[in-house]
PLY file of the C-alpha trace (Angstrom):
ply
format ascii 1.0
element vertex 108
property float x
property float y
property float z
element edge 107
property int vertex1
property int vertex2
end_header
-6.87 -22.60 1.39
-4.57 -22.70 -1.64
-3.14 -26.05 -2.62
0.51 -26.73 -3.37
-0.27 -26.57 -7.08
-1.81 -23.12 -6.71
1.18 -21.92 -4.70
3.51 -23.12 -7.48
1.33 -21.36 -10.05
1.30 -18.13 -8.04
5.07 -18.28 -7.67
5.46 -18.82 -11.40
3.07 -16.01 -12.22
4.82 -13.68 -9.80
8.18 -14.54 -11.38
6.88 -13.82 -14.88
5.09 -10.67 -13.80
1.59 -9.35 -14.25
2.35 -7.54 -17.52
3.76 -10.70 -19.10
0.75 -12.75 -18.02
-1.69 -10.19 -19.44
0.28 -10.05 -22.70
0.18 -13.85 -23.00
-3.54 -13.97 -22.27
-4.26 -11.27 -24.87
-1.89 -12.69 -27.48
-3.20 -16.27 -27.33
-6.95 -16.74 -27.58
-8.54 -19.65 -25.81
-11.22 -20.86 -23.46
-11.13 -20.19 -19.71
-10.30 -23.83 -18.93
-7.38 -23.97 -21.40
-3.98 -24.36 -19.70
-1.23 -21.77 -19.95
1.94 -23.78 -20.47
4.58 -21.06 -20.07
3.96 -20.33 -16.38
5.17 -23.60 -14.88
6.99 -26.24 -16.83
5.49 -29.41 -15.35
1.86 -30.53 -15.13
-0.64 -29.58 -13.87
-0.65 -26.25 -15.69
-2.74 -23.29 -14.56
-5.85 -22.44 -16.54
-6.43 -19.13 -18.28
-9.19 -18.43 -15.76
-6.77 -18.87 -12.85
-4.27 -16.53 -14.51
-6.97 -13.91 -15.10
-8.10 -14.12 -11.47
-4.47 -13.80 -10.36
-4.09 -10.63 -12.45
-7.21 -9.14 -10.81
-5.87 -10.05 -7.36
-2.55 -8.31 -8.08
-4.44 -5.21 -9.21
-6.11 -5.10 -5.80
-2.79 -5.56 -3.97
-1.62 -2.09 -4.95
-4.05 -0.69 -2.40
-2.79 -2.88 0.43
-0.18 -1.64 2.88
2.27 -3.62 4.94
2.58 -3.15 8.69
5.59 -0.91 8.18
3.65 1.25 5.72
0.75 1.66 8.13
3.14 2.51 10.98
4.85 5.09 8.78
1.54 6.75 7.91
0.48 6.81 11.56
3.85 8.32 12.54
3.54 10.99 9.86
0.02 11.83 11.03
1.21 12.19 14.64
4.15 14.33 13.53
1.82 16.57 11.50
-0.46 16.99 14.53
2.50 17.98 16.73
3.74 20.47 14.14
0.30 22.07 13.87
0.00 22.23 17.66
3.45 23.80 17.95
2.66 26.40 15.32
-0.63 27.21 17.01
1.00 27.60 20.44
3.68 29.88 19.01
1.11 32.08 17.32
-0.84 32.71 20.51
-0.16 36.13 21.99
0.98 36.24 25.60
-1.56 37.77 27.97
-1.30 41.52 27.95
0.22 43.05 31.03
-0.33 46.59 32.09
2.51 48.98 31.22
2.78 50.02 34.87
3.44 46.44 35.97
6.24 46.14 33.44
7.88 49.44 34.42
7.74 48.89 38.18
8.67 45.23 38.09
5.48 44.24 39.87
4.71 40.64 39.42
1.19 39.40 39.25
0 1
1 2
2 3
3 4
4 5
5 6
6 7
7 8
8 9
9 10
10 11
11 12
12 13
13 14
14 15
15 16
16 17
17 18
18 19
19 20
20 21
21 22
22 23
23 24
24 25
25 26
26 27
27 28
28 29
29 30
30 31
31 32
32 33
33 34
34 35
35 36
36 37
37 38
38 39
39 40
40 41
41 42
42 43
43 44
44 45
45 46
46 47
47 48
48 49
49 50
50 51
51 52
52 53
53 54
54 55
55 56
56 57
57 58
58 59
59 60
60 61
61 62
62 63
63 64
64 65
65 66
66 67
67 68
68 69
69 70
70 71
71 72
72 73
73 74
74 75
75 76
76 77
77 78
78 79
79 80
80 81
81 82
82 83
83 84
84 85
85 86
86 87
87 88
88 89
89 90
90 91
91 92
92 93
93 94
94 95
95 96
96 97
97 98
98 99
99 100
100 101
101 102
102 103
103 104
104 105
105 106
106 107
């Protein structure tokens, strides 16, 4: 469970953005336990290792979908199934009736 410090760090990192964090990590060399001072402006500061892990986590979030996104995909799948079923039912030929039944009005 994340602590309050980690939540503050995550908020700060999210505010700065993933690209900014990666640029800062690449621009300033250091050890994994070294703090990154520009994320939050009061101690304790997040370590470079925490910032790198956060960047990896945000990379993985691009594959996640919200509940609304999942519902939208399910709705589109159902709509596509109905469209395919409707097209298939319209393409079926009606059963052939004999020409005599059509001309005499005989119903089967």
